[in-house]
C-alpha positions in Angstrom: 0.1 0.0 0.2 1.2 3.3 -0.9 0.5 6.2 1.8 -0.6 9.8 0.5 0.0 13.0 2.4 -0.7 15.2 0.0 -1.5 15.7 -4.2 1.5 16.0 -6.7 1.5 19.8 -8.0 4.7 18.4 -10.4 3.5 15.7 -12.3 4.7 14.5 -16.0 1.6 14.6 -18.3 2.5 12.4 -20.8 2.1 9.2 -18.2 -1.0 7.1 -18.7 -3.8 8.2 -16.3 -4.6 5.6 -13.7 -8.2 6.8 -11.7 -8.5 6.1 -8.3 -12.7 6.4 -7.9 -14.1 7.4 -5.1 -17.4 8.8 -3.5 -17.9 12.4 -2.8 -18.4 12.0 0.9 -15.6 9.9 1.5 -12.8 12.3 -0.2 -14.3 14.9 1.9 -12.2 13.2 4.4 -8.9 13.3 5.9 -8.2 9.5 6.2 -9.4 6.7 4.4 -8.2 3.8 1.8 -8.7 3.1 -1.8 -7.9 0.8 -4.5 -6.8 2.0 -8.0 -8.2 0.8 -11.6 -4.8 -0.9 -11.9 -5.2 -2.4 -8.0 -2.4 -0.2 -6.4 -3.4 0.1 -3.0 -3.5 3.8 -1.3 -3.8 4.8 2.3 -4.6 8.7 2.7 -3.6 10.5 6.1 -4.2 13.6 4.4 -2.9 17.8 5.5 -6.6 18.6 4.1 -9.0 16.7 1.5 -8.0 15.9 -1.7 -10.2 17.2 -4.7 -11.4 15.6 -8.3 -8.6 15.5 -10.4 -5.8 15.3 -7.8 -2.6 13.6 -8.9 -1.5 11.6 -5.6 1.0 9.5 -7.1 3.3 9.0 -10.5 5.4 5.6 -11.1 7.6 5.4 -14.1 4.8 4.5 -15.9 1.7 5.9 -14.9 -0.1 9.1 -12.9 -2.8 8.0 -10.2 -5.5 10.9 -10.3 -8.4 11.7 -7.8 -11.6 10.7 -10.0 -15.0 11.5 -8.0 -17.9 9.1 -8.8 -20.7 10.9 -10.1 -24.0 10.9 -8.2 -27.9 11.9 -8.5 -27.8 15.7 -8.4 -30.8 18.4 -8.8 -30.1 20.6 -11.8 -31.3 24.1 -12.1 -30.9 25.9 -15.5 -29.9 29.7 -15.4 -29.7 30.1 -18.8 -31.2 33.4 -19.2 -32.2 33.9 -15.9 -32.1 37.0 -13.8 -28.7 37.0 -11.8 -31.1 38.2 -9.1 -33.3 34.8 -9.1 -30.3 32.9 -9.6 -28.9 34.4 -6.4 -32.3 33.7 -5.0 -32.5 30.4 -5.8 -29.0 30.1 -4.1 -29.7 31.5 -1.0 -32.6 29.5 -0.7 -30.5 26.2 -1.0 -27.9 27.5 1.3 -30.9 28.6 3.9 -31.7 25.1 4.3 -28.1 24.2 4.6 -28.1 22.1 1.9 -24.5 21.7 -0.3 -24.7 23.2 -3.9 -22.7 24.4 -6.7 -22.8 26.5 -10.0 -21.3 25.3 -13.2 -22.1 27.6 -16.3 -25.6 27.8 -17.1 -27.1 25.5 -13.7 -26.7 24.8 -10.4 -26.5 21.7 -8.8 -27.4 20.3 -5.4 -27.6 17.0 -3.9 -30.5 15.1 -4.8 -32.5 14.8 -1.4 -35.8 15.4 -0.4 -35.5 18.4 1.1 -34.2 20.2 -1.8 -36.9 18.6 -4.4 -39.3 19.9 -1.7 -37.6 23.5 -1.6 -37.9 23.8 -5.6 -41.7 22.8 -6.0 -42.6 25.0 -3.3 -41.1 27.9 -4.5 -41.7 26.8 -8.5 -38.3 26.3 -9.5 -38.1 23.7 -12.3 -35.2 20.9 -11.8 -34.1 18.0 -13.4 -32.5 14.9 -12.0 -29.2 13.7 -13.8 -26.3 12.1 -12.7 -22.7 14.1 -12.2 -19.7 14.8 -10.5 -20.9 17.2 -7.8 -18.2 19.4 -5.9 -20.0 21.0 -3.4 -18.9 25.1 -2.8 -17.6 25.2 -6.4 -18.7 28.3 -8.1 -18.6 29.4 -11.8 -18.8 32.8 -12.4 -19.8 32.6 -15.8 -19.2 35.9 -16.9 -15.7 37.1 -18.0 -13.9 40.1 -15.8 -13.4 43.0 -17.7 -11.6 44.7 -15.0 -8.3 43.9 -12.8 -8.7 42.1 -9.9 -8.9 44.8 -6.7 -5.6 44.4 -4.6 -5.3 45.2 -1.3 -3.3 47.5 0.0 -0.6 47.0 3.3 -3.6 48.5 5.4 -5.4 45.6 4.5 -3.5 42.7 4.3 -3.5 40.3 7.6 
């Protein structure tokens, strides 16, 4: 078994990818075990949880990559929706302490009865899909046209 403490930032992109498929809730933990598709076993004692797409090990012939497994989620189409309406939907989901993420054009949340009841109550159309759900990941959807604001010395902590 190979022990992992962190993901690898500097890896060889030309190596064959061997996925280590893992469910989202286990991926959120810092201590767990898993087996890659080629049978190599890994034990994780992490400083911080890994993320979908993280390279965790590299051999002479392969790089081992975390592949979060898709799961049932509810998708709300945000295309053409006013930003204030999209924000209100995100707020409503968060107000129930449900996790969500946004991708270009859609909001995703876990397919749970509370989310379905919420969307039905506030009359939001949703579809049930299977996707990789990366809670807390938010796509901005718009290109930034102004330079980022930098904090001066009085604002740095």
